[in-house]
C-alpha positions in Angstrom: -0.2 -0.1 -0.1 1.3 2.9 -1.1 0.3 7.3 -1.0 1.4 9.5 -3.6 0.9 12.7 -3.8 1.8 15.3 -6.3 4.2 18.2 -5.1 4.8 21.7 -6.4 8.5 22.8 -6.7 9.8 23.8 -2.7 11.2 27.4 -4.0 9.8 30.2 -5.7 12.3 32.7 -7.0 13.9 36.2 -6.2 12.4 39.2 -7.3 15.0 39.0 -10.4 13.4 35.6 -11.1 16.8 33.8 -10.5 16.6 30.3 -8.7 17.9 30.2 -5.6 20.6 28.0 -7.2 22.3 30.9 -9.2 24.4 33.4 -8.0 24.3 36.9 -9.2 26.4 39.0 -10.9 28.3 40.1 -7.6 28.9 36.4 -6.7 26.0 36.6 -4.2 23.6 33.4 -3.4 20.1 34.6 -3.2 18.5 34.0 0.0 15.8 30.9 -0.5 12.3 31.7 0.4 10.7 28.1 1.3 7.4 27.4 0.0 3.9 28.9 1.2 2.2 27.0 3.8 0.0 25.5 0.6 2.6 23.5 -0.7 1.8 19.7 -0.9 3.4 17.8 1.2 6.5 15.6 0.0 5.6 12.6 -1.9 6.4 8.7 -0.6 4.4 8.1 2.1 3.8 4.5 1.9 1.6 2.4 4.8 2.4 -1.3 5.3 0.9 -3.7 7.0 3.3 -2.8 10.1 1.9 0.2 10.0 -1.5 -0.9 10.1 -0.9 -3.4 12.9 0.7 -0.9 14.8 -2.3 1.7 15.2 -5.0 -1.3 14.9 -5.0 -1.7 19.1 -5.1 1.6 19.3 -8.5 2.3 17.0 -9.8 -1.4 18.0 -11.3 -0.9 21.1 -15.6 -0.1 21.1 -15.1 -3.1 17.8 -13.6 -5.2 20.1 -16.0 -4.6 23.1 -19.0 -5.0 20.1 -17.6 -7.8 19.1 -17.5 -9.5 22.4 -21.1 -8.6 23.1 -22.3 -10.2 19.9 -21.0 -13.7 20.5 -18.6 -13.8 17.7 -15.8 -16.3 19.7 -18.1 -17.7 22.5 -21.6 -18.4 19.6 -20.4 -18.7 16.2 -23.5 -20.3 15.2 -25.5 -17.3 16.4 -28.1 -19.1 18.4 -28.1 -17.1 21.4 -26.9 -13.1 21.7 -24.4 -12.0 23.9 -21.0 -12.9 25.1 -21.0 -15.4 27.9 -18.3 -17.9 29.3 -14.8 -17.4 30.4 -13.9 -15.8 26.3 -17.2 -13.3 27.1 -14.8 -10.2 26.9 -11.3 -11.9 25.1 -11.0 -9.2 22.3 -11.1 -6.5 24.7 -8.2 -8.0 27.2 -6.4 -8.6 24.1 -6.7 -5.0 22.9 -6.1 -3.9 26.1 -2.7 -5.9 26.3 -1.6 -5.3 23.2 -2.4 -1.2 23.6 -0.2 -2.1 27.1 2.9 -3.3 25.0 3.1 -0.5 22.9 3.3 1.6 25.4 6.2 0.1 26.6 8.0 -0.8 23.6 7.4 2.3 21.8 8.1 4.6 24.8 11.4 2.8 26.0 12.3 3.0 22.5 12.3 6.7 22.8 14.1 6.7 26.0 11.0 7.4 27.5 10.7 11.1 26.8 7.9 12.8 26.6 5.6 12.4 23.4 4.9 15.5 21.0 1.7 16.9 21.2 1.3 15.6 25.1 1.3 19.3 26.5 -2.3 20.1 25.5 -3.7 16.9 26.9 -1.2 17.6 30.4 -3.2 20.6 30.4 -6.7 18.8 30.0 -6.2 16.6 32.9 -4.9 18.8 35.1 -8.5 20.9 34.6 -10.3 18.1 35.7 -8.7 17.1 38.9 -11.2 19.8 40.6 -13.9 17.3 39.4 -12.2 14.7 40.4 -12.3 16.2 43.9 -16.2 16.5 44.3 -16.7 13.2 42.7 -18.3 10.8 45.1 -17.4 7.0 45.8 -19.4 4.0 44.2 -21.3 2.8 41.0 -21.3 4.9 38.0 -18.9 7.9 40.0 -16.2 5.7 40.7 -16.2 2.9 37.8 -16.0 6.5 35.4 -13.7 7.8 37.7 -11.5 4.7 37.6 -11.5 4.5 33.9 -10.5 8.1 33.4 -7.4 7.5 35.5 -6.3 4.2 33.7 -7.8 3.2 30.2 -9.1 6.2 28.6 -5.1 8.3 29.2 -3.7 5.2 28.2 -4.7 5.2 24.8 -4.0 8.6 24.9 -0.5 8.1 25.4 -0.6 5.3 22.4 -1.6 7.4 19.8 0.8 10.1 20.7 3.7 7.7 20.9 2.5 5.4 17.4 0.6 7.7 15.3 3.2 9.9 15.4 4.2 9.9 11.6 2.2 10.3 8.0 2.4 6.5 7.2 0.8 5.4 10.7 -1.9 8.1 10.2 -2.8 6.9 7.0 -3.0 3.7 8.6 -5.8 4.7 10.5 -8.2 5.0 7.3 -7.1 1.3 6.6 -8.0 0.1 9.9 -10.9 2.2 10.5 -12.4 0.6 7.0 -11.5 -3.5 7.7 -13.5 -2.4 11.2 -16.5 -1.0 9.4 -16.4 -3.7 6.7 -16.0 -6.3 9.7 -19.1 -4.6 11.7 -21.5 -4.2 8.4 -20.9 -8.0 7.5 -21.9 -9.0 11.0 -24.7 -7.0 11.6 -25.9 -8.3 8.3 -25.2 -12.3 9.1 -25.8 -11.8 12.7 -28.6 -9.1 13.2 -30.2 -9.1 16.9 -33.6 -10.3 16.8 -34.8 -7.7 18.9 -33.6 -4.8 16.5 -35.2 -7.5 13.6 -38.4 -6.7 15.3 -38.0 -2.8 14.4 -37.3 -2.9 10.9 -33.6 -2.2 11.6 -30.0 -4.2 11.4 -28.1 -4.1 14.2 -25.0 -6.4 15.1 -26.2 -8.6 18.2 -25.3 -7.6 21.1 -25.1 -4.4 20.5 -27.3 -1.1 20.5 -28.1 0.6 17.3 -25.6 3.6 17.4 -22.9 1.4 18.5 -23.0 -0.3 14.9 -24.0 2.8 13.2 -21.0 4.3 14.9 -18.1 1.5 13.6 -19.6 1.4 10.2 -19.6 5.0 9.8 -15.5 5.3 11.1 -15.8 2.5 8.3 -17.2 4.8 5.4 -15.5 8.1 6.4 -11.7 5.6 6.3 -12.8 5.0 2.9 -14.2 8.7 1.2 -10.7 9.9 3.0 -9.1 6.9 0.8 -11.0 7.5 -2.1 -9.9 11.6 -2.2 -6.3 10.7 -0.8 -4.8 7.7 -2.3 -5.1 8.4 -6.5 -4.6 4.4 -7.4 -7.6 3.4 -4.8 -10.0 5.9 -5.6 -12.6 4.0 -7.4 -12.8 1.2 -5.5 -12.7 2.9 -2.2 -15.2 5.1 -3.4 -17.7 2.3 -4.3 -16.7 1.0 -1.1 -17.8 4.4 0.7 -20.9 4.2 -1.0 -21.7 0.7 -0.2 -21.0 0.9 3.4 -23.5 3.7 3.5 -26.3 1.4 2.9 -25.9 -0.9 6.5 -25.5 2.1 7.5 -28.4 3.8 7.1 -30.1 0.0 7.8 -29.1 0.9 11.7 -31.8 3.5 11.9 -29.0 5.8 13.6 -29.0 9.5 13.0 -26.1 10.8 14.7 -23.4 9.3 12.4 -25.4 10.0 9.7 -24.8 14.0 10.8 -21.4 13.3 11.5 -20.5 11.7 8.4 -21.5 14.7 6.6 -19.9 16.9 8.5 -16.6 14.9 8.4 -17.0 15.2 4.4 -17.4 18.6 4.7 -13.7 19.3 6.5 -12.2 17.1 4.3 -13.7 19.3 1.5 -12.3 22.5 3.2 -9.1 21.5 4.1 -8.3 19.8 0.9 -6.8 21.6 -2.3 -6.4 21.3 -5.5 -7.7 19.2 -7.5 -8.7 16.9 -4.6 -11.5 19.1 -3.6 -13.4 18.9 -7.2 -12.6 15.1 -6.8 -14.9 15.1 -3.0 -18.1 15.8 -5.9 -18.8 12.3 -7.1 -18.8 10.3 -3.9 -20.5 13.2 -2.0 -23.6 13.0 -4.7 -23.4 9.2 -4.8 -23.7 9.2 -0.9 -26.6 11.6 -1.2 -27.7 9.4 -3.9 -27.5 6.4 -2.1 -28.8 8.0 1.1 -32.2 9.1 -1.3 -32.5 5.8 -2.6 -31.8 3.9 -0.1 -34.4 6.0 2.0 -37.1 6.0 -0.7 -37.2 2.5 -1.7 -35.8 0.0 0.6 -35.6 1.2 4.2 -39.7 0.7 5.8 -41.6 3.1 6.7 -41.4 2.7 10.3 -37.4 3.2 9.8 -37.3 6.4 7.4 -39.8 8.3 9.8 -36.5 8.7 12.6 -34.4 10.0 9.6 -37.5 13.0 9.3 -36.3 14.8 12.1 -33.1 15.7 10.4 -34.7 18.1 7.7 -37.3 19.2 10.5 -40.0 16.3 11.2 -41.5 16.2 14.5 -38.7 14.7 17.5 -39.6 11.5 18.7 -38.9 10.1 21.9 -35.3 9.1 21.7 -34.5 13.1 20.5 -36.8 14.5 22.7 -34.8 12.6 25.7 -31.8 14.0 24.7 -33.0 17.8 24.1 -34.2 17.2 27.4 -30.5 16.3 29.4 -29.1 19.0 27.2 -31.0 21.5 28.7 -31.1 20.2 32.1 -27.1 19.7 31.5 -27.2 23.8 30.5 -29.0 25.2 33.0 -27.2 22.8 35.8 -23.8 24.2 34.3 -25.3 28.1 34.7 -26.2 27.4 38.3 -22.9 25.3 39.3 -20.2 27.0 37.1 -17.5 24.1 39.7 -19.5 21.1 38.2 -21.0 18.1 40.4 -18.3 15.7 40.0 -16.9 13.1 37.3 -20.5 10.7 36.8 -22.9 13.5 39.3 -25.2 14.1 36.4 -27.6 11.4 37.6 -28.3 12.9 41.1 -29.9 15.9 39.4 -32.2 14.0 36.8 -35.5 14.3 38.2 -36.4 10.8 39.0 -39.1 8.9 36.8 -38.1 10.9 33.6 -36.1 8.1 32.2 -36.3 4.7 31.7 -33.0 3.2 32.6 -31.8 -0.3 32.9 -32.1 -1.8 36.7 -28.3 -1.8 38.2 -27.4 1.4 36.3 -30.1 4.0 37.7 -26.9 6.1 38.6 -25.3 5.7 35.2 -27.1 9.2 33.5 -25.3 11.5 31.4 -25.8 14.0 29.0 -25.4 12.8 26.0 -22.9 15.3 24.8 -19.6 15.6 25.4 -18.8 19.6 26.1 -21.9 19.5 28.2 -20.7 16.8 30.0 -17.3 17.6 30.8 -19.1 21.0 31.8 -21.8 20.1 34.2 -19.8 17.7 35.7 -16.4 18.6 36.0 -16.8 22.4 35.6 -15.3 25.7 33.5 -12.3 24.7 34.3 -13.0 21.8 32.4 -14.3 22.7 29.8 -11.5 25.2 29.4 -9.2 22.0 28.8 -11.4 20.7 26.1 -11.6 23.9 24.4 -7.2 24.0 24.7 -7.4 20.5 23.0 -10.1 20.8 20.5 -8.7 24.9 19.3 -4.8 23.4 19.6 -5.6 20.1 17.1 -7.1 22.4 14.9 -4.4 24.8 14.8 -2.3 21.8 13.7 -4.8 20.8 10.8 -4.5 24.7 9.2 -0.8 24.8 9.8 -0.3 21.5 8.1 -3.4 20.7 6.3 -0.8 20.0 2.9 -0.2 16.7 4.3 -3.3 14.2 3.4 -2.2 11.8 6.9 -3.2 15.0 9.0 -6.1 16.0 6.7 -7.2 12.3 7.4 -6.8 12.2 10.9 -8.8 15.7 11.4 -11.8 13.8 9.2 -12.1 11.4 11.3 -11.7 13.2 14.7 -14.8 15.3 13.3 -16.4 12.5 12.6 -16.0 11.1 16.4 -16.7 14.3 18.0 -19.7 14.7 16.2 -20.7 11.7 17.9 -20.1 12.3 20.8 -22.5 15.5 20.6 -25.3 12.5 20.6 -24.1 9.4 22.1 -21.9 8.2 24.9 -19.9 10.0 27.6 -16.4 10.9 28.5 -15.2 7.5 28.4 -16.9 5.9 25.3 -15.9 8.8 23.0 -12.6 7.7 23.9 -11.8 8.0 19.8 -12.4 11.8 20.5 -9.1 11.6 22.5 -7.1 8.9 20.1 -7.8 10.8 17.1 -7.1 14.8 18.6 -3.9 12.8 19.8 -3.0 11.6 16.2 -3.6 15.3 14.9 -1.6 16.8 17.6 1.3 14.2 17.4 1.7 15.8 14.1 3.3 19.1 15.3 6.0 17.4 16.6 7.0 15.3 14.2 6.3 18.2 11.2 8.9 20.4 13.3 11.3 18.0 13.1 11.3 17.4 9.4 11.2 20.7 8.8 14.3 21.7 11.0 17.6 22.0 8.0 20.5 20.0 8.8 23.6 22.4 10.1 25.3 21.8 6.5 23.0 23.8 5.3 21.4 20.8 2.5 18.0 19.9 2.3 16.2 19.0 4.8 13.7 16.0 5.4 11.3 17.8 3.5 13.8 18.5 0.5 14.2 21.9 1.6 17.5 23.6 1.1 18.5 25.3 4.5 19.2 29.1 4.7 22.8 29.4 5.2 23.8 33.2 6.4 27.0 34.5 4.9 30.5 34.3 7.0 31.3 37.3 8.5 33.5 39.5 7.5 36.6 39.4 9.6 38.2 42.4 11.2 41.1 43.8 10.0 
């Protein structure tokens, strides 16, 4: 697998029209002006199987959890739903072990130096500390806090260490696409009977939005590959269009909105002819969506999408709106926060239908509001810092296709976090943000000229000032 990009000349001539290597009549060489920020990234990015294998454990945690719940290993025939038995969580444990090994091996090879892009996450963690002080012990709050201190930061560290180069960031697309295709096939051949009764296609043992999000990452990955990798364009774009069909069949709306906004970010950040190359896949996705909704999906399922174009809210949408409003009101009244996992204490009893034993596992289903109402204003500022830092890196290195790819995945993850799951459940927001932020350190080292005045790793010649004349 390889990714090639056309590259314009990295130099511009001086005012006299001379190239940088031609001296003037006085024997002086003109100063070298590096190319502008819009210059495409250098060619030669190659994605190998090893790159995909390195990043797969970092992004596979939600898929591992879903596949364990579906009973793929414990019940290959699909005769029962769920992953009961000693192998019920084997994929989850294998993924966690792989991430631990990646952290130890990769970090030790670098002398345990702080990875590039870690500073915004360190500030974020410090901004979360007041919320820890307000957190009560027991139940959902304790479990949430433990995960915030263990597995979630472990995945962030792994992303900063592993996804630190263009090949690894492009490998995220391959990993996401593979996971999306696998989940879509399993959802079609091992659907949950309870959701089949509702005319939706959902992977056994999971819920609709979980299946839709995993498939949606695959659509984003294939869409980016189709735009950024020329020789895979036709296959990848057709795959993205085809994978959008099972995404619609889940009946989940949040991932559909997230997919549209991820495509918008991709269209804004790519330049040149690639921007126009987005028109066919976007038109195809819109056409497939409209055709599927109009002819394939049953009326009970298509009615769920009516809210996206101004239709009435159903019970699920009304509940999310109610939780978001309540979270905003409580945040304005108590800007210091309720403590992590404490949002359930302010939700009126009987207003929600919850599973037995999970009565306190209530959250706003909106990541920024969750951080604000539970962590307080300081934690919200930390979240804004991380997202702003990622946006700054994206804009600065927007000519690097691998950064654009990671940003598209980050957009999909973040928009999804506005509709479902809690801070830990949306851990891919932190992972893809880390992948974008890690590009800053790698790019700064790549752009640094060598001492000999030769070209740097990006192919640009260094500017070496002339020696000063000795005083007589």
